C-alpha positions as MATLAB code, in Angstrom:
seq = 'MADLMRALRVSALAPDYGGCAIESLPVPTPGPGEVLVRVCAASIGFPDLLMTRGEYQTKPVLPFTPGGDMAGDVVALGDGTAGVTVGDAVVATWLGGAFAQYAVYPARALHPKPQRLSYEQAAAFGAAYLTAYVALVRRARLEPAEWVLVHGATGGVGLAAVDLAKALGARVIAASASDAKLALIAAEYVPDAIVNSAPGFREEVKAITGGGADVIYDPVGGDVFDESTRCIAFDGRLLVIGFTSGRIATLATNIALIKGFSVMGVRAGEYSRRFPARGEENLAAIWSLAEAGKLHPRVHAALPLDRWREAFELMAKRAVVGRAVLLP';
ca = [
       9.549   17.696  -13.204;
       8.790   20.246  -10.480;
      11.277   21.090   -7.730;
       8.555   20.845   -5.075;
       5.894   18.245   -4.401;
       2.881   17.902   -2.151;
       2.808   15.215    0.502;
       0.676   14.179    3.462;
       2.947   14.517    6.501;
       2.537   13.316   10.067;
       4.366   15.796   12.303;
       2.830   14.705   15.625;
       1.055   11.610   16.902;
      -2.471   12.659   17.786;
      -6.092   11.443   17.711;
      -8.399   12.418   14.863;
      -5.392   12.919   12.552;
      -4.520   16.109   14.421;
      -0.855   15.777   13.512;
      -1.474   15.328    9.757;
      -1.352   17.995    7.060;
      -0.526   18.467    3.381;
       2.912   20.088    3.004;
       5.171   21.196    0.158;
       8.521   19.413    0.150;
      11.494   19.178   -2.191;
      11.191   16.328   -4.680;
      13.608   13.677   -3.363;
      16.672   12.582   -5.316;
      17.315    8.833   -5.713;
      20.624    7.593   -4.368;
      22.612    4.486   -5.380;
      20.286    1.546   -5.951;
      17.209    3.789   -5.678;
      14.462    4.889   -8.058;
      12.273    8.008   -8.044;
       8.624    7.243   -8.837;
       5.814    9.623   -9.752;
       3.032    8.203   -7.588;
      -0.199    7.772   -9.566;
      -2.222    5.983   -6.873;
      -1.663    4.901   -3.274;
      -4.049    2.790   -1.199;
      -4.975    3.259    2.450;
      -4.770    0.464    4.996;
      -5.538    0.366    8.709;
      -1.792    0.492    9.520;
      -1.696    3.967    7.942;
      -4.441    5.150   10.293;
      -2.787    3.572   13.329;
       0.583    5.125   12.496;
      -0.903    8.623   12.742;
      -1.557    7.858   16.431;
       1.575    5.821   17.109;
      -0.506    2.673   17.641;
       1.096    0.436   15.004;
       4.049   -1.879   15.662;
       6.112    0.064   13.109;
       6.755    3.577   14.452;
       8.488    5.843   11.921;
      10.550    8.783   13.130;
       8.587   12.046   13.026;
       7.859   13.732   10.704;
       7.011   11.086    8.132;
       4.904   10.466    5.048;
       2.610    7.431    5.410;
       1.408    5.181    2.608;
       2.620    1.657    1.954;
       1.085    0.497   -1.337;
       1.502    2.506   -4.515;
       1.497    2.327   -8.304;
       3.268    4.869  -10.459;
       5.825    5.653  -13.158;
       9.603    5.709  -12.889;
      10.935    9.232  -13.526;
      14.590    9.087  -12.392;
      17.247    6.507  -11.530;
      20.124    6.413   -9.088;
      23.316    4.571   -9.876;
      23.185    0.782   -9.962;
      19.546    0.289  -10.860;
      19.814   -2.260  -13.662;
      16.497   -3.678  -14.839;
      14.514   -0.481  -14.276;
      13.946    2.145  -16.965;
      12.551    5.661  -16.881;
       8.908    5.424  -17.960;
       8.308    1.968  -16.485;
       4.942    1.516  -14.765;
       5.717   -0.052  -11.386;
       4.211   -1.065   -8.058;
       5.673   -1.232   -4.573;
       4.674   -2.290   -1.082;
       6.941   -0.415    1.313;
       7.036    1.004    4.835;
       5.766    4.456    3.890;
       6.165    7.439    1.609;
       3.375    6.775   -0.903;
       1.004    9.588    0.098;
       3.025   12.073   -1.930;
       3.408   13.096   -5.552;
       6.883   11.523   -5.699;
       8.580    8.828   -3.644;
      11.968    7.104   -3.641;
      12.191    3.315   -3.429;
      14.984    0.750   -3.571;
      14.989   -0.682   -7.078;
      14.626   -4.163   -5.560;
      11.268   -3.132   -4.021;
       9.672   -2.395   -7.391;
       7.706   -4.805   -9.563;
       6.190   -4.192  -12.999;
       2.561   -3.102  -12.835;
       0.336   -5.776  -14.389;
      -1.122   -4.433  -17.610;
      -4.518   -5.880  -16.682;
      -4.738   -3.603  -13.631;
      -5.304    0.139  -13.563;
      -2.999    2.218  -11.364;
      -5.772    2.388   -8.779;
      -6.298   -1.387   -8.778;
      -2.558   -2.064   -8.647;
      -2.188    0.268   -5.662;
      -4.980   -1.617   -3.879;
      -3.274   -4.951   -4.371;
       0.114   -5.467   -2.703;
      -0.151   -5.617    1.095;
      -3.649   -7.110    1.159;
      -2.899   -9.933   -1.252;
       0.557  -10.557    0.189;
      -1.036  -10.993    3.620;
      -3.614  -13.372    2.171;
      -0.913  -15.376    0.358;
       1.348  -15.732    3.397;
      -1.659  -16.716    5.509;
      -3.311  -19.206    3.176;
      -0.334  -20.670    1.342;
       2.668  -20.365    3.654;
       1.019  -20.727    7.040;
      -2.183  -22.716    6.497;
      -0.928  -24.679    3.458;
      -4.409  -24.504    2.001;
      -5.511  -27.426   -0.161;
      -8.051  -27.321   -3.009;
     -11.651  -27.991   -1.913;
     -10.962  -27.155    1.734;
     -13.477  -24.872    3.427;
     -12.176  -21.387    4.268;
     -14.141  -19.034    6.503;
     -13.022  -15.439    5.894;
     -14.009  -12.876    8.496;
     -14.002   -9.200    7.623;
     -14.552  -10.367    4.067;
     -15.639   -6.960    2.779;
     -12.493   -5.113    3.936;
      -9.300   -4.909    1.914;
      -7.415   -7.706    3.678;
     -10.457   -9.975    4.004;
     -11.628   -9.493    0.425;
      -8.133  -10.354   -0.815;
      -8.390  -13.640    1.092;
     -11.781  -14.407   -0.472;
     -10.387  -13.687   -3.934;
      -7.159  -15.651   -3.463;
      -8.807  -18.642   -1.781;
     -11.211  -18.937   -4.727;
      -8.279  -18.753   -7.154;
      -6.562  -21.548   -5.215;
      -9.592  -23.820   -5.566;
     -10.898  -23.626   -2.004;
     -14.541  -23.431   -0.961;
     -15.069  -20.017    0.570;
     -17.489  -18.642    3.158;
     -17.412  -14.839    3.230;
     -18.399  -13.396    6.622;
     -19.184   -9.801    7.561;
     -21.478   -7.890    9.904;
     -23.105   -6.089    6.946;
     -25.671   -7.921    4.834;
     -25.556   -5.167    2.212;
     -21.794   -5.504    1.805;
     -22.080   -9.294    1.702;
     -24.620   -9.052   -1.109;
     -22.144   -6.959   -3.086;
     -19.335   -9.462   -2.480;
     -21.621  -12.344   -3.423;
     -22.363  -10.678   -6.759;
     -18.806   -9.655   -7.618;
     -16.677  -12.484   -6.137;
     -19.137  -15.425   -5.949;
     -18.028  -17.118   -2.708;
     -19.583  -20.507   -2.041;
     -21.557  -19.076    0.876;
     -22.053  -15.865    2.819;
     -22.621  -15.590    6.571;
     -23.423  -12.648    8.800;
     -20.829  -12.639   11.581;
     -23.304  -11.613   14.281;
     -23.212  -13.897   17.340;
     -24.444  -17.378   16.452;
     -22.650  -17.680   13.102;
     -20.940  -20.872   14.256;
     -24.084  -22.979   13.737;
     -24.491  -21.729   10.186;
     -20.828  -22.406    9.405;
     -21.045  -25.935   10.793;
     -24.173  -26.603    8.730;
     -22.576  -25.295    5.523;
     -19.328  -27.227    5.968;
     -20.691  -30.386    7.530;
     -18.835  -29.914   10.787;
     -16.473  -26.967   10.628;
     -14.179  -24.838    8.479;
     -10.745  -26.233    7.675;
      -9.186  -22.767    7.675;
     -10.462  -19.593    9.386;
      -8.976  -16.240    8.389;
      -9.543  -13.716   11.165;
      -8.545  -10.042   10.931;
     -11.262   -9.113   13.458;
     -10.420  -10.836   16.749;
     -12.493  -10.403   19.899;
     -15.848  -12.165   19.942;
     -15.392  -13.312   16.345;
     -12.233  -15.217   17.314;
     -13.948  -16.732   20.354;
     -16.849  -18.080   18.320;
     -14.557  -19.223   15.505;
     -12.963  -21.735   17.862;
     -16.419  -23.345   18.048;
     -16.822  -23.879   14.291;
     -13.371  -24.985   13.193;
     -12.800  -28.503   11.916;
     -10.543  -31.013   13.641;
      -6.968  -30.396   12.433;
      -8.098  -26.921   11.301;
      -5.955  -23.801   11.149;
      -7.134  -20.531   12.700;
      -5.183  -17.620   11.211;
      -4.744  -14.519   13.376;
      -4.440  -11.553   11.001;
      -5.354   -8.643   13.277;
      -7.761   -7.164   15.796;
     -10.007   -4.635   14.068;
     -12.665   -5.304   16.712;
     -10.387   -3.625   19.238;
     -10.171   -6.621   21.580;
      -7.320   -9.111   21.539;
      -8.862  -12.497   22.267;
      -7.454  -15.164   24.551;
      -7.743  -18.917   24.067;
      -8.383  -21.617   26.650;
      -5.879  -24.215   25.477;
      -8.169  -27.122   26.363;
     -10.351  -26.047   23.413;
      -7.401  -26.346   21.016;
      -6.468  -29.689   22.539;
      -9.936  -31.203   22.333;
     -10.661  -29.914   18.839;
      -7.134  -30.546   17.545;
      -6.704  -27.209   15.753;
      -3.775  -24.818   15.395;
      -3.694  -21.055   15.937;
      -1.254  -19.345   13.562;
      -0.102  -15.752   13.681;
       0.394  -13.989   10.346;
       2.757  -11.066    9.745;
       3.425  -10.971    6.034;
       6.059   -8.245    6.185;
       7.974   -9.902    9.004;
       7.736  -13.254    7.180;
       9.484  -11.679    4.194;
      12.171  -10.141    6.413;
      12.848  -13.456    8.147;
      12.793  -15.471    4.918;
      13.882  -13.097    2.108;
      13.958  -15.744   -0.623;
      10.435  -16.889    0.224;
       9.371  -13.250    0.418;
      10.439  -12.732   -3.186;
       8.627  -15.924   -4.164;
       5.466  -14.686   -2.440;
       5.501  -11.383   -4.319;
       6.253  -13.096   -7.620;
       3.331  -15.481   -7.039;
       0.686  -12.848   -6.306;
       1.724  -10.495   -9.117;
       1.825  -13.426  -11.539;
      -1.736  -14.352  -10.568;
      -2.782  -10.736  -11.058;
      -1.130  -10.572  -14.482;
      -2.961  -13.760  -15.439;
      -6.293  -12.164  -14.528;
      -6.981  -14.595  -11.659;
      -7.164  -11.942   -8.928;
      -9.416   -8.892   -8.836;
      -8.573   -6.106   -6.375;
     -11.514   -3.823   -5.663;
     -11.264   -0.030   -5.445;
     -14.133    1.387   -3.398;
     -13.182    5.028   -3.910;
     -10.330    6.956   -5.539;
      -9.925   10.467   -4.112;
      -7.413   13.268   -4.694;
      -4.743   13.825   -2.057;
      -6.552   16.950   -0.787;
      -9.405   14.698    0.316;
      -7.167   12.441    2.418;
      -9.217   13.030    5.568;
     -12.400   11.886    3.819;
     -10.600    8.755    2.595;
      -9.206    8.051    6.073;
     -12.684    8.411    7.580;
     -14.127    5.955    5.061;
     -11.600    3.402    6.315;
     -12.042    4.252    9.985;
     -15.835    3.907    9.752;
     -15.514    0.636    7.811;
     -17.511    2.071    4.927;
     -15.028    0.707    2.374;
     -15.590   -2.510    0.444;
     -12.090   -3.349   -0.742;
      -9.681   -0.394   -0.638;
      -9.829    3.400   -0.697;
      -7.136    4.981   -2.866;
      -5.513    8.423   -2.913;
      -4.473   10.047   -6.190;
      -1.506   12.329   -5.439;
];
């Protein structure tokens, strides 16, 4: 193992990734309860992009290495790491550090990589599917045969919700602003319906469902949230995942009263911190479904670490269907 490694570092918070650069750093040494992992693949999420500008709720101390989801191989152990062995293929969803050739994790944060998934697929899995699970299972308490409208269905977080909702036996409407991307999702994931999320989608959703969607999964916000309140079923659950549209919507509470629906915020990471036992159950559930071949993470592109800017731009321009992955 080399003494030095390459890592993407954020040394200043700036637009257009002006504070980001590849640097050579000493390979870290795992302490008690920690494991050193050779990172084989790490996926990019919107939080990674926001962190480079200081616009995410989690604000690491500068300088830092971003990257939350990774898959790799264990190469060294600290003291007190029972249950982990050098050579194990593992996955982790953590607060950062994955955009590097090596990263240290608490042993408790690691899970075995499902054999059915490649390193790239496994890296694209954790945060997106955990968010979908907390939203659909813990918050919405989704029942089989209920109608689920998934906005942003071609992005990593939205596509995970489409995939998981199908696995849970729901009837799924995949919504996106791109007909070309929707056609791809229709072919690969076979939702029950697809809808372009341009203004006016509410009438199509009401026609498909016979009145309204039981659950609406919304990582977009803005106008999409506003119109979603017009096509949700009575006693429905509207899940607030994020605001990729750039506008945080507001709700006139008379609409919720008249239509009898609930608005539920979803923060999967915070849910796990507040309820650690349930957090472990959530992770065990999604990785078990992946191991059983019931979930299918999609890798849009896998690029070497040197091409990090290209990968970031793919995400920023919403050109990715599923996840973009870096190969350190």
